KOLLO-776827 format. One record per residue: residue number from 1; x, y, z of N, C-alpha, C, O in turn. Coordinates in steps of 0.2 Angstrom, whole numbers, plus 5000, padded with zeros to 4 digits. Example, Ala and Ser with C-alpha at 12.3 -4.5 7.8 and 13.67 -1.06 7.14 Angstrom:
BEGIN
pos:nx:ny:nz:cax:cay:caz:cx:cy:cz:ox:oy:oz
1:5066:4972:5039:5062:4978:5039:5066:4984:5039:5071:4983:5042
2:5064:4989:5035:5068:4995:5036:5064:5000:5039:5067:5006:5040
end
This chain:
BEGIN
pos:nx:ny:nz:cax:cay:caz:cx:cy:cz:ox:oy:oz
1:4893:4997:4948:4900:4997:4948:4903:5004:4946:4908:5006:4948
2:4898:5008:4943:4901:5015:4941:4903:5019:4947:4908:5023:4947
3:4899:5018:4953:4901:5022:4959:4908:5020:4961:4912:5024:4964
4:4909:5014:4961:4915:5011:4963:4921:5013:4959:4927:5015:4962
5:4920:5014:4953:4925:5016:4948:4927:5023:4949:4932:5025:4950
6:4921:5027:4950:4922:5034:4952:4926:5035:4958:4931:5039:4959
7:4924:5031:4963:4928:5032:4970:4935:5030:4969:4940:5033:4972
8:4937:5025:4965:4944:5023:4964:4948:5028:4961:4953:5029:4963
9:4945:5031:4956:4948:5036:4952:4950:5042:4956:4955:5046:4956
10:4945:5044:4961:4946:5050:4965:4948:5049:4972:4948:5054:4976
11:4950:5043:4973:4953:5042:4980:4948:5042:4986:4950:5043:4991
12:4942:5040:4984:4937:5041:4990:4936:5034:4993:4931:5030:4991
13:4940:5033:4998:4940:5026:5001:4933:5026:5005:4930:5020:5006
14:4931:5031:5008:4925:5031:5012:4919:5029:5008:4915:5025:5010
15:4919:5031:5002:4913:5029:4997:4914:5022:4996:4909:5019:4995
16:4920:5020:4994:4921:5012:4993:4918:5008:4999:4916:5003:4998
17:4920:5011:5005:4917:5007:5011:4910:5006:5011:4907:5002:5014
18:4906:5011:5008:4899:5011:5008:4896:5006:5003:4890:5004:5004
19:4900:5004:4998:4897:5000:4992:4899:4993:4993:4903:4991:4996
20:4894:4989:4990:4895:4982:4990:4898:4980:4983:4895:4982:4978
21:4904:4977:4982:4906:4975:4975:4912:4970:4976:4914:4969:4982
22:4913:4967:4971:4918:4962:4970:4925:4965:4968:4924:4968:4962
23:4930:4966:4971:4936:4970:4969:4939:4967:4964:4943:4970:4960
24:4938:4960:4962:4941:4957:4957:4937:4957:4950:4940:4954:4945
25:4931:4959:4951:4927:4960:4944:4930:4965:4940:4933:4970:4941
26:4930:4963:4933:4933:4967:4928:4927:4972:4925:4922:4969:4924
27:4929:4978:4925:4925:4983:4922:4928:4985:4915:4933:4989:4916
28:4925:4984:4910:4928:4986:4903:4936:4983:4903:4940:4986:4901
29:4936:4977:4906:4943:4973:4905:4948:4975:4910:4953:4973:4910
30:4946:4979:4915:4951:4981:4921:4948:4980:4927:4941:4981:4928
31:4952:4979:4932:4949:4979:4939:4950:4986:4942:4953:4990:4940
32:4947:4986:4948:4947:4993:4952:4954:4995:4954:4956:5000:4954
33:4958:4989:4955:4965:4991:4956:4969:4994:4950:4973:4999:4951
34:4967:4992:4944:4970:4995:4938:4968:5003:4938:4972:5007:4937
35:4961:5004:4940:4959:5011:4939:4962:5015:4945:4965:5020:4943
36:4963:5012:4951:4966:5016:4956:4974:5017:4954:4976:5023:4955
37:4977:5012:4951:4984:5013:4949:4985:5019:4943:4989:5022:4943
38:4980:5019:4939:4980:5024:4933:4980:5031:4936:4983:5035:4933
39:4977:5032:4942:4976:5038:4945:4981:5040:4951:4980:5045:4954
40:4985:5035:4952:4990:5036:4958:4986:5036:4965:4989:5039:4969
41:4981:5032:4966:4977:5032:4972:4980:5026:4976:4976:5021:4977
42:4985:5027:4980:4988:5022:4984:4984:5020:4990:4983:5014:4992
43:4980:5025:4993:4975:5023:4998:4970:5018:4996:4968:5014:5000
44:4967:5020:4990:4962:5015:4987:4965:5008:4986:4962:5003:4987
45:4971:5008:4983:4975:5002:4982:4975:4998:4988:4974:4992:4989
46:4978:5001:4994:4978:4998:5000:4972:4995:5003:4971:4990:5005
47:4967:4999:5002:4960:4997:5004:4958:4991:5001:4955:4986:5004
48:4958:4991:4994:4956:4986:4990:4960:4979:4991:4957:4974:4991
49:4966:4980:4993:4970:4974:4994:4969:4971:5001:4968:4965:5002
50:4969:4976:5006:4969:4974:5013:4961:4972:5015:4960:4967:5019
51:4956:4975:5013:4950:4974:5015:4945:4971:5010:4940:4967:5012
52:4947:4971:5004:4943:4968:4999:4946:4962:4995:4943:4959:4990
53:4952:4960:4997:4956:4954:4994:4957:4955:4987:4956:4950:4983
54:4958:4961:4984:4959:4962:4977:4966:4958:4975:4971:4958:4979
55:4966:4955:4969:4972:4952:4967:4977:4957:4965:4976:4960:4960
56:4982:4957:4968:4988:4962:4967:4991:4961:4960:4994:4965:4958
57:4991:4955:4958:4994:4953:4951:4989:4952:4946:4990:4949:4941
58:4983:4955:4946:4978:4955:4941:4981:4958:4935:4984:4963:4935
59:4978:4955:4929:4980:4957:4923:4974:4959:4919:4969:4956:4919
60:4975:4965:4916:4969:4968:4912:4969:4965:4905:4973:4962:4903
61:4964:4967:4901:4963:4965:4894:4968:4968:4890:4969:4965:4884
62:4972:4972:4892:4978:4975:4888:4985:4972:4890:4990:4974:4888
63:4984:4966:4894:4990:4963:4897:4994:4967:4902:5000:4966:4902
64:4991:4972:4905:4995:4976:4910:4993:4973:4917:4987:4972:4919
65:4998:4973:4921:4997:4971:4928:4996:4978:4932:4997:4983:4929
66:4994:4978:4938:4992:4984:4942:4999:4987:4943:4999:4994:4942
67:5004:4984:4944:5011:4987:4945:5013:4990:4939:5015:4996:4939
68:5012:4987:4933:5014:4990:4927:5010:4997:4925:5013:5002:4923
69:5004:4996:4927:4999:5002:4926:5002:5008:4930:5002:5014:4928
70:5004:5007:4936:5007:5012:4941:5014:5015:4938:5015:5021:4938
71:5018:5010:4935:5024:5012:4932:5023:5017:4926:5026:5022:4926
72:5018:5015:4922:5017:5019:4916:5014:5026:4918:5016:5030:4914
73:5011:5026:4923:5008:5033:4925:5013:5037:4929:5011:5043:4930
74:5018:5034:4932:5022:5038:4937:5025:5044:4934:5024:5049:4938
75:5029:5045:4929:5032:5051:4927:5035:5055:4932:5034:5061:4932
76:5038:5052:4937:5041:5056:4943:5036:5058:4948:5038:5062:4953
77:5030:5057:4948:5025:5059:4952:5025:5055:4959:5024:5049:4958
78:5025:5058:4964:5026:5054:4971:5020:5050:4972:5021:5044:4975
79:5014:5052:4970:5008:5047:4972:5009:5041:4968:5006:5036:4971
80:5011:5041:4962:5012:5034:4959:5018:5030:4962:5017:5024:4962
81:5023:5034:4964:5029:5030:4968:5026:5027:4974:5028:5021:4976
82:5021:5030:4977:5018:5027:4983:5014:5021:4982:5015:5016:4985
83:5011:5021:4976:5007:5015:4974:5012:5009:4972:5011:5003:4974
84:5018:5011:4969:5023:5006:4967:5026:5003:4973:5027:4997:4973
85:5028:5007:4978:5031:5005:4984:5026:5000:4988:5028:4995:4990
86:5020:5002:4988:5015:4998:4992:5014:4991:4988:5014:4986:4991
87:5013:4991:4982:5012:4985:4978:5018:4980:4978:5017:4974:4979
88:5024:4983:4978:5030:4979:4979:5030:4976:4986:5032:4970:4987
89:5029:4980:4991:5029:4978:4998:5024:4972:4999:5026:4967:5003
90:5019:4972:4995:5013:4967:4996:5015:4961:4992:5010:4957:4992
91:5020:4961:4988:5022:4955:4984:5020:4955:4977:5020:4950:4974
92:5018:4961:4974:5017:4961:4967:5023:4959:4963:5029:4960:4964
93:5022:4955:4958:5027:4952:4954:5030:4957:4949:5027:4961:4945
94:5036:4959:4951:5040:4964:4947:5045:4961:4942:5049:4965:4939
95:5044:4955:4940:5048:4951:4935:5045:4951:4928:5048:4947:4924
96:5039:4953:4928:5035:4952:4921:5038:4957:4916:5043:4961:4917
97:5035:4956:4910:5036:4960:4904:5030:4964:4902:5024:4962:4903
98:5031:4970:4900:5026:4974:4897:5024:4971:4890:5027:4967:4887
99:5018:4973:4888:5016:4970:4881:5020:4971:4876:5020:4967:4871
100:5025:4976:4876:5030:4977:4870:5036:4972:4871:5040:4973:4867
101:5036:4968:4877:5042:4964:4878:5047:4967:4883:5051:4963:4885
102:5047:4973:4884:5052:4976:4888:5050:4974:4896:5045:4973:4898
103:5056:4974:4900:5055:4972:4907:5052:4978:4910:5052:4984:4908
104:5049:4977:4916:5046:4982:4920:5052:4988:4922:5050:4994:4921
105:5058:4986:4923:5063:4990:4925:5065:4995:4919:5067:5000:4919
106:5064:4992:4913:5065:4996:4907:5059:5000:4904:5060:5003:4899
107:5054:4999:4908:5048:5003:4906:5047:5010:4910:5042:5013:4909
108:5053:5012:4913:5053:5018:4917:5060:5021:4916:5065:5018:4915
109:5060:5028:4916:5066:5031:4916:5068:5034:4923:5073:5037:4924
110:5063:5033:4927:5064:5036:4934:5069:5032:4938:5068:5026:4939
111:5075:5034:4940:5080:5031:4944:5077:5028:4951:5079:5022:4952
112:5073:5031:4954:5070:5029:4960:5066:5022:4959:5066:5018:4963
113:5062:5023:4954:5057:5017:4952:5062:5011:4950:5060:5005:4952
114:5067:5013:4946:5071:5007:4944:5074:5004:4950:5075:4998:4950
115:5076:5008:4955:5079:5005:4961:5074:5000:4964:5076:4995:4967
116:5068:5002:4965:5063:4998:4968:5062:4992:4964:5060:4987:4967
117:5062:4992:4958:5061:4986:4953:5067:4981:4953:5066:4976:4951
118:5073:4984:4955:5079:4980:4954:5079:4974:4959:5084:4970:4959
end
């Protein structure tokens, strides 16, 4: 799985296509979708959802969904916004709460992301 984690972090979809893995398996408490969301890798997220049937609403051991992981990483960076847009388009639950109890919409200061979550 180390190769798959590396590929997810680095946006290497072609490497992921070469590997055999369960996209819903947790590695250190997180799925590959969480890893891709951490790094703003929208193409990897799309591949994992479309081709590997990854659970778009997976929750990691820190109680973070893939969507919340992308929200936390965003800080105005377009690559994270692309992840958020894709996840919402594919039906990610945007009504959840962060581990601290705040809503997803209150977990960002970015007006564009707030609009997507509304």
